[in-house]
C-alpha positions in Angstrom: 44.7 -121.2 -175.9 46.5 -120.1 -179.1 45.6 -118.9 -182.6 47.2 -118.7 -186.0 46.6 -115.3 -187.7 47.6 -113.5 -190.9 49.0 -110.0 -190.6 50.7 -108.1 -193.4 51.2 -111.3 -195.5 52.8 -113.3 -192.7 51.3 -115.9 -190.4 51.9 -115.9 -186.6 51.1 -118.2 -183.8 49.8 -116.1 -180.9 48.5 -116.5 -177.3 46.9 -114.0 -175.0 49.5 -112.0 -173.1 52.4 -112.5 -175.6 54.3 -109.8 -177.3 54.9 -109.9 -181.1 57.1 -107.9 -183.5 55.7 -107.3 -186.9 56.8 -105.1 -189.8 55.9 -101.5 -189.2 52.2 -100.6 -188.9 50.7 -97.1 -189.2 48.8 -97.3 -185.8 49.9 -95.0 -183.0 51.5 -96.2 -179.7 48.8 -97.2 -177.2 46.2 -97.9 -180.0 44.3 -101.1 -180.6 44.0 -103.3 -183.6 41.7 -106.2 -184.4 42.7 -109.0 -186.7 39.9 -110.9 -188.3 42.1 -113.2 -190.5 42.2 -116.1 -188.0 43.1 -119.4 -189.6 43.1 -121.7 -186.5 42.1 -121.6 -182.8 43.1 -124.2 -180.3 41.9 -124.3 -176.7 40.4 -126.7 -174.2 37.3 -126.9 -176.3 39.2 -128.4 -179.2 40.6 -127.3 -182.5 38.7 -125.0 -184.8 40.2 -124.8 -188.3 39.1 -122.2 -190.9 38.8 -122.7 -194.7 40.8 -120.5 -195.1 39.6 -118.3 -192.2 37.2 -118.7 -189.3 34.2 -116.3 -189.6 33.5 -114.0 -186.6 36.8 -114.9 -184.9 38.9 -111.9 -183.8 42.3 -111.4 -182.2 42.6 -108.1 -180.3 46.0 -106.5 -180.2 47.5 -103.5 -178.4 50.3 -101.4 -180.0 53.2 -101.2 -177.4 55.6 -99.2 -179.6 57.7 -98.8 -182.7 61.4 -99.4 -183.3 64.2 -100.5 -185.6 65.8 -103.9 -185.8 69.5 -104.7 -185.9 71.6 -103.7 -188.9 71.9 -106.3 -191.6 74.9 -105.9 -193.9 74.9 -107.3 -197.5 77.2 -107.1 -200.4 78.2 -108.2 -203.9 81.6 -109.2 -205.2 83.0 -110.3 -208.5 86.5 -111.8 -208.4 89.2 -110.3 -210.6 86.9 -107.5 -211.7 87.5 -104.9 -209.0 83.8 -104.9 -208.3 82.5 -104.7 -204.7 79.3 -103.2 -203.4 78.2 -103.1 -199.8 75.0 -101.9 -198.2 73.2 -102.1 -194.8 69.6 -101.8 -193.8 67.5 -101.8 -190.6 63.9 -103.0 -190.7 61.3 -100.9 -188.9 58.9 -102.9 -186.6 55.9 -102.5 -184.4 55.7 -104.3 -181.1 52.2 -105.7 -180.3 50.7 -107.3 -177.2 47.9 -109.9 -177.7 45.0 -108.9 -175.5 42.6 -111.7 -176.2 41.4 -114.2 -178.7 37.6 -114.2 -179.4 36.3 -117.6 -180.5 33.0 -117.5 -182.4 29.9 -118.9 -180.7 28.7 -122.2 -182.2 
């Protein structure tokens, strides 16, 4: 069974028991989160597609922790102008475990 959900403007394909890294969330470690923006649910019962979301469908998530991703380095350069700029950044993330996917009763 899997579902496609929207979280913070991104769409993710999730299954129960998986872990997922998303941009940083304000929830504490060990907390729980429910996502109601479920676009699709697929299981042995068939495919359920929302327009745009499935009402009463919920994905329950558990917050495992927070961290920082790898450093990404960028820069600008203009030839023959003695112009060089360099920067680096690390994105904060939250790691989530998908507890279960609740399909609405028909």
